[in-house]
C-alpha positions as CSV (number, residue, x, y, z in Angstrom):
1,M,0.1,0.0,0.2
2,D,1.4,3.3,-1.2
3,D,-0.3,5.5,1.6
4,V,1.2,5.5,5.1
5,E,-0.6,5.2,8.3
6,T,-1.6,8.2,9.8
7,A,-0.9,7.7,13.6
8,R,1.7,9.7,15.4
9,R,4.8,10.1,13.4
10,S,8.2,11.6,13.5
11,V,8.2,14.3,11.1
12,V,11.4,16.6,10.2
13,I,10.9,19.9,8.3
14,T,13.5,22.0,6.8
15,G,13.1,25.7,6.5
16,A,10.7,25.7,9.0
17,S,11.0,28.9,10.9
18,G,8.7,30.6,8.2
19,G,6.6,30.5,5.4
20,I,5.2,27.1,4.2
21,G,7.8,25.5,6.4
22,R,6.3,27.0,9.6
23,A,2.6,26.6,8.6
24,S,3.3,23.0,7.8
25,A,4.8,22.5,11.0
26,V,1.6,23.7,12.8
27,A,-0.4,21.5,10.5
28,F,1.5,18.2,11.3
29,A,1.4,19.6,15.2
30,A,-2.2,19.8,15.2
31,R,-2.4,15.9,14.6
32,G,-0.3,15.2,17.4
33,D,3.0,14.3,15.5
34,Q,6.5,14.8,16.8
35,L,8.5,17.3,15.1
36,A,12.2,18.0,14.3
37,L,12.6,21.6,12.9
38,I,15.4,22.8,11.1
39,A,16.2,26.2,9.9
40,R,19.0,29.1,10.5
41,G,17.5,31.7,12.2
42,S,17.4,31.1,15.8
43,S,14.5,33.6,16.7
44,G,12.2,32.4,14.1
45,L,13.2,28.9,14.9
46,D,12.3,28.9,18.5
47,A,8.9,30.5,18.0
48,A,8.1,28.2,15.4
49,V,8.8,25.2,18.4
50,R,6.3,27.4,20.7
51,E,3.5,27.7,18.0
52,A,3.9,23.9,17.3
53,E,3.9,22.9,21.3
54,R,0.7,25.2,21.2
55,A,-0.9,23.5,18.3
56,G,-0.4,20.1,20.0
57,A,3.1,18.6,18.8
58,A,3.8,15.5,21.0
59,K,7.4,16.9,21.0
60,V,9.2,19.3,19.0
61,V,13.0,19.6,18.7
62,A,14.7,22.7,17.2
63,I,18.1,22.2,15.2
64,E,19.8,25.1,13.9
65,A,21.7,24.3,10.4
66,D,22.3,25.4,6.9
67,V,21.2,22.9,4.5
68,A,23.9,24.1,2.3
69,D,26.2,21.8,4.5
70,A,25.7,18.4,4.0
71,Q,27.6,17.3,7.0
72,A,25.3,19.6,9.0
73,V,22.3,18.4,7.6
74,D,23.3,14.6,8.2
75,A,24.2,15.7,11.6
76,A,20.6,17.2,12.1
77,A,19.0,14.1,10.9
78,Q,21.0,11.8,13.4
79,Q,19.8,14.3,16.2
80,A,16.3,14.2,14.9
81,E,16.2,10.4,15.2
82,D,18.4,10.2,18.7
83,E,15.4,12.7,19.9
84,L,12.2,11.2,18.3
85,G,13.1,7.7,17.0
86,P,12.8,6.7,13.4
87,I,12.1,9.6,10.7
88,D,8.7,8.6,9.1
89,V,8.1,11.7,7.0
90,W,11.0,14.3,5.9
91,V,9.8,17.7,4.5
92,N,12.2,19.8,2.2
93,D,11.4,23.3,2.0
94,A,14.4,25.7,2.9
95,F,15.6,27.8,-0.1
96,A,16.7,31.2,-0.9
97,T,16.6,33.5,-3.9
98,V,17.8,36.7,-5.7
99,F,15.3,38.8,-7.3
100,A,17.2,40.7,-10.2
101,P,17.6,40.2,-14.0
102,F,20.3,37.4,-14.7
103,T,22.8,39.7,-15.8
104,E,22.6,41.2,-12.3
105,I,23.3,38.1,-10.5
106,T,26.7,37.4,-9.4
107,P,28.2,34.1,-9.7
108,E,28.6,33.9,-5.7
109,E,25.1,34.8,-5.5
110,F,23.8,32.0,-8.1
111,R,26.3,29.4,-6.5
112,R,24.6,30.0,-3.2
113,V,21.1,30.0,-4.3
114,T,22.0,27.0,-6.0
115,E,23.5,25.3,-2.9
116,V,20.6,26.0,-0.6
117,S,17.6,25.6,-2.7
118,Y,18.8,22.7,-4.8
119,L,21.6,21.1,-3.1
120,G,20.1,21.4,0.3
121,Y,17.3,19.3,-1.0
122,V,19.7,16.8,-2.5
123,Y,21.7,16.6,0.9
124,A,18.3,16.4,2.8
125,T,16.9,13.7,0.9
126,Q,20.4,11.5,1.0
127,A,20.4,12.2,4.9
128,A,16.5,10.8,5.0
129,L,17.2,7.8,2.9
130,R,20.3,6.7,4.5
131,R,17.9,6.4,7.6
132,M,14.7,5.1,5.7
133,L,16.1,2.6,3.3
134,P,17.4,0.0,5.8
135,R,14.0,0.1,7.5
136,D,12.2,-0.1,3.9
137,A,9.9,2.7,5.1
138,G,9.5,6.3,5.1
139,V,8.2,9.2,3.1
140,V,9.8,12.4,1.4
141,V,8.1,15.2,0.4
142,Q,9.7,17.9,-1.8
143,V,8.0,21.4,-1.8
144,G,8.2,22.6,-5.5
145,S,6.5,25.3,-7.3
146,A,5.1,25.8,-10.6
147,I,8.4,27.5,-11.4
148,A,9.7,23.7,-11.6
149,Y,8.2,23.4,-14.8
150,R,7.5,27.1,-15.9
151,G,11.1,29.5,-15.5
152,I,9.9,33.1,-14.9
153,P,11.9,36.4,-15.4
154,L,13.7,38.0,-12.4
155,Q,14.1,34.6,-10.7
156,S,16.5,32.7,-12.7
157,A,18.4,31.4,-10.0
158,Y,15.6,30.1,-8.2
159,S,13.9,28.6,-11.3
160,G,16.8,26.9,-12.0
161,A,16.9,25.2,-8.4
162,K,13.3,24.1,-8.9
163,H,13.8,22.5,-12.3
164,A,16.7,20.7,-10.8
165,I,14.9,19.6,-7.9
166,Q,12.2,18.1,-10.1
167,G,14.9,16.4,-12.5
168,F,16.6,14.6,-9.6
169,N,13.3,13.7,-7.3
170,E,12.0,12.1,-10.9
171,A,15.2,10.2,-11.2
172,L,14.9,9.1,-7.5
173,R,11.4,8.2,-7.6
174,C,12.0,5.8,-10.5
175,E,15.2,4.3,-8.7
176,L,13.1,3.6,-5.7
177,L,10.3,2.0,-7.8
178,A,12.8,-0.4,-9.5
179,S,14.6,-1.5,-6.4
180,G,10.8,-2.4,-4.8
181,S,11.5,0.0,-2.0
182,H,8.9,0.9,0.2
183,V,10.1,4.4,0.8
184,R,8.2,7.0,-1.2
185,T,9.1,10.3,-2.5
186,T,6.4,12.8,-4.1
187,M,6.9,16.7,-4.6
188,V,4.0,19.5,-4.2
189,Q,4.0,22.1,-6.9
190,M,3.1,25.3,-5.3
191,P,1.2,28.5,-6.2
192,A,2.3,32.1,-5.1
193,V,2.2,31.9,-1.4
194,N,1.9,34.8,1.4
195,T,5.5,34.1,2.8
196,P,8.1,36.3,4.1
197,Q,10.5,35.7,1.4
198,F,9.3,38.6,-0.3
199,D,10.6,40.8,2.5
200,W,14.1,38.7,3.3
201,G,15.0,37.7,-0.3
202,R,18.0,39.5,-1.7
203,S,16.7,42.0,-4.6
204,R,17.8,44.5,-7.0
205,L,14.2,45.3,-8.0
206,P,13.3,49.2,-8.3
207,E,10.3,48.1,-6.2
208,R,9.5,45.7,-3.4
209,A,9.0,42.5,-4.9
210,Q,5.5,40.6,-4.6
211,P,4.3,36.9,-5.3
212,V,2.7,36.8,-9.0
213,P,-1.3,36.9,-8.0
214,P,-3.3,35.1,-7.4
215,I,-1.5,34.7,-3.8
216,Y,-2.4,32.0,-1.2
217,Q,-2.2,31.9,2.5
218,P,0.8,29.2,3.7
219,E,-1.7,27.2,5.3
220,V,-3.1,26.1,2.0
221,A,0.3,24.8,1.0
222,A,0.6,23.4,4.4
223,Q,-2.6,21.1,4.1
224,A,-1.1,19.9,0.7
225,V,2.3,19.1,2.2
226,V,0.4,17.1,5.0
227,Y,-1.9,15.3,2.4
228,A,1.3,14.3,0.1
229,A,2.8,12.9,3.4
230,D,-0.4,10.9,3.8
231,H,-0.7,9.8,0.2
232,P,2.8,9.7,-1.1
233,G,1.8,7.2,-4.0
234,R,1.1,10.2,-6.4
235,R,4.3,11.4,-7.8
236,E,3.1,15.1,-7.6
237,Y,0.3,17.3,-6.6
238,W,-0.4,20.6,-8.1
239,V,-1.8,23.4,-5.4
240,G,-4.1,26.0,-6.8
241,A,-5.7,26.9,-10.0
242,S,-3.2,29.2,-11.0
243,T,-0.6,26.3,-10.5
244,V,-2.9,24.0,-13.0
245,G,-3.2,26.8,-15.6
246,T,0.5,27.6,-15.6
247,L,1.5,24.0,-16.2
248,V,-1.1,23.3,-18.7
249,A,-0.2,26.1,-20.5
250,N,3.4,25.9,-20.5
251,A,2.7,22.1,-22.1
252,L,0.6,23.2,-24.6
253,A,1.9,26.8,-25.8
254,P,5.2,27.3,-24.0
255,G,6.2,29.8,-26.8
256,L,3.0,32.1,-26.1
257,L,3.9,31.9,-22.6
258,D,7.3,33.1,-23.1
259,R,5.8,36.2,-24.4
260,Y,3.3,36.6,-22.2
261,L,5.6,36.4,-19.2
262,A,8.1,39.0,-21.2
263,R,5.2,41.3,-21.1
264,T,3.6,40.9,-17.5
265,G,6.3,39.2,-15.5
266,Y,8.5,42.3,-14.3
267,D,5.4,44.4,-13.0
268,A,3.6,41.3,-11.8
269,Q,6.4,40.6,-9.3
270,Q,6.7,44.3,-8.1
271,D,3.9,45.7,-5.7
272,G,4.3,49.4,-6.8
273,H,6.0,50.6,-3.4
274,R,10.0,51.6,-3.7
275,R,12.2,49.5,-2.3
276,R,14.3,50.9,0.6
277,P,17.9,50.2,-0.2
278,G,20.1,48.4,2.3
279,T,17.1,46.1,3.4
280,P,18.8,43.0,5.1
281,D,18.2,39.5,3.1
282,N,19.0,36.3,4.0
283,L,21.0,34.7,1.5
284,D,24.3,34.4,3.4
285,E,22.9,35.1,7.0
286,P,19.4,34.4,8.4
287,V,17.4,37.7,9.1
288,D,15.3,36.1,11.8
289,A,18.1,35.4,14.2
290,E,16.8,38.4,16.1
291,R,13.0,38.8,14.9
292,D,10.6,36.5,14.3
293,F,8.8,36.8,11.0
294,G,6.1,34.1,11.3
295,A,4.6,32.2,8.4
296,H,3.0,34.9,6.7
297,G,4.1,37.7,4.8
298,R,2.6,41.2,4.1
299,F,-0.1,40.0,1.8
300,D,-2.7,39.0,4.2
301,D,-5.3,41.2,2.9
302,R,-4.8,39.8,-0.7
303,A,-4.1,36.2,0.1
304,R,-6.9,33.3,-0.5
305,E,-7.4,31.4,2.4
306,R,-8.3,28.0,0.6
307,S,-8.1,26.4,-2.8
308,L,-11.3,24.9,-4.6
309,Q,-8.8,23.0,-6.9
310,Q,-6.9,21.4,-4.0
311,Q,-10.0,20.6,-2.2
312,A,-11.5,19.0,-5.3
313,A,-8.4,16.9,-5.9
314,H,-7.7,15.7,-2.3
315,A,-11.8,14.9,-2.4
316,L,-11.2,12.7,-5.8
317,G,-8.1,11.1,-4.4
318,S,-9.9,10.1,-1.2
319,L,-12.6,8.5,-3.2
320,T,-10.1,6.7,-5.4
321,D,-8.5,5.2,-2.2
322,A,-11.5,4.4,-0.9
323,V,-12.3,2.4,-4.3
324,R,-9.2,1.1,-4.4
325,H,-9.4,-0.4,-0.9
326,T,-13.0,-1.7,-1.4
327,T,-11.9,-3.5,-5.0
328,G,-8.9,-4.9,-3.3
329,R,-10.9,-6.3,-0.1
330,L,-13.6,-7.5,-2.5
331,A,-10.9,-9.7,-4.2
332,R,-9.3,-10.9,-1.4
333,L,-12.9,-12.4,-0.1
334,R,-13.5,-13.7,-3.6
335,Y,-10.2,-15.5,-3.4
336,G,-10.6,-16.5,0.3
337,K,-7.7,-14.4,1.5
338,R,-7.8,-11.8,4.4
């Protein structure tokens, strides 16, 4: 059976101090799971722990680590198992970005974004599999984006990293299937989400960065992450009608979408307010070491609190699971098996 049991589990989340990672920590906590939260910023991480504990987590462990450091990630995985027991679910969410035209991003910045946003997923997945494969059990959830399929202007480094995650995750999934392993990996492609990244991401834009509307609250994304962890048999999930529309349009008419984004992509990613020069960013050092930014960005008044597409997809998935379970049970009864 591809789906995992939903009893209390040990869940590790990277990038857990803000945004989707923070909201996912609360969502898993509300189910009574025990959590290991990994992030760089101590203030944001400590606040995430308190929030998860209030939500009902059985136990919460805070681990400061930079996912760009493979040894640090492996040490974090070992600490999680030492304190919580075997890891059941690993969620990769940590990332960094630079908002700027490609020609204005330095080689050092491109390398750093790649190390965090792509190699961080690779290192964390390797650390998880070192522990899951010998037990032949576990789920890895890769938090992706529509950008994994459709690169957009002003985010070339981030687009490249998300494309890379898509490629390595597909290859890994094939290898797990070929080996007959019961370890599962799945990816959740997200829409634009109201997170702090637009305040702490490095930017050279003349105006403040914003997600391309429509914007969803991080709790919508977190619900999808939890659902994917419960139902890892599907190779990936698309969240939000905008994600579905973008990926379908890119599959059918990528050239037209190139031209559309060339016309609209610059203005759509800026909010009309001048950016303050010298604003701190989290590319090299965490900005939430002294201040907690929380899960939400500054777009609460514009963000959607639910996705009808996601609800419909989950309902259809649950119906499919029920039909499959019933069909299997009838087959076992027919042939005298229980």
